[in-house]
C-alpha positions, 0 to 999 in steps of 0.5 A, spaced: 500 499 499 502 506 498 502 512 503 499 517 498 496 524 501 491 523 496 488 517 499 489 519 506 486 526 506 481 525 500 478 518 501 477 519 508 474 526 508 471 527 502 469 519 500 472 521 493 477 515 491 482 516 485 484 508 486 491 510 487 493 505 492 490 498 495 486 502 500 482 506 495 481 499 491 478 497 498 473 503 499 467 500 495 467 493 498 461 489 499 460 485 505 461 478 501 467 481 498 470 483 505 468 475 507 472 473 501 478 477 503 477 474 510 477 467 507 483 468 504 487 470 510 483 464 514 487 458 516 485 451 513 478 449 516 478 443 520 473 440 526 476 446 531 475 452 526 468 454 528 470 453 536 476 458 534 472 463 530 467 463 536 472 464 541 476 469 537 470 473 536 469 473 544 476 475 545 476 481 540 469 483 543 473 483 550 478 487 547 474 492 545 471 492 552 477 492 555 480 498 551 474 502 553 475 500 561 482 502 561 480 509 557 475 510 562 477 508 569 485 507 568 487 513 564 489 510 558 488 513 551 481 512 547 481 506 543 481 505 536 474 503 535 474 502 528 480 497 528 478 493 534 471 493 530 475 490 524 477 485 528 470 483 531 468 483 524 473 478 521 471 473 526 464 474 524 465 473 517 469 467 518 464 464 522 458 466 517 463 462 512 464 456 516 456 455 517 455 456 510 452 463 510 455 470 507 455 476 511 450 479 506 445 474 508 447 475 516 446 482 515 439 481 511 436 476 516 438 481 522 435 487 519 429 483 517 428 481 525 429 488 527 424 491 523 419 485 525 421 487 532 421 494 532 416 496 526 416 504 528 423 504 531 426 502 537 421 502 543 422 500 550 416 497 551 417 492 545 424 491 548 421 489 554 416 485 552 419 482 545 417 475 543 
């Protein structure tokens, strides 16, 4: 990847991409394209892969929580949430692949569930008394 100012400033700030480096080429990834990139960096799946994915997801989510705890209560700098969420997402994509699904389907099913549960947006009453 090149460290070009055009990417660092233009792509982040305006969203305009000149496709001058790998970062720019990945700005328009679909969820399933991202999942394909995850698969490229996964080790070969075996009988323990799903367990590894689930434990990895829990571990990365715990790292997000721990980073916030340290920032709020122990004087550490604010965490790079975007980077940490990327690690969480990597494991979500891995798990979806291992169960024979894809990220777009997982995302669609989640939104479908939430629209049914909260048709007019979030409501405390519907949350407390949900099906």
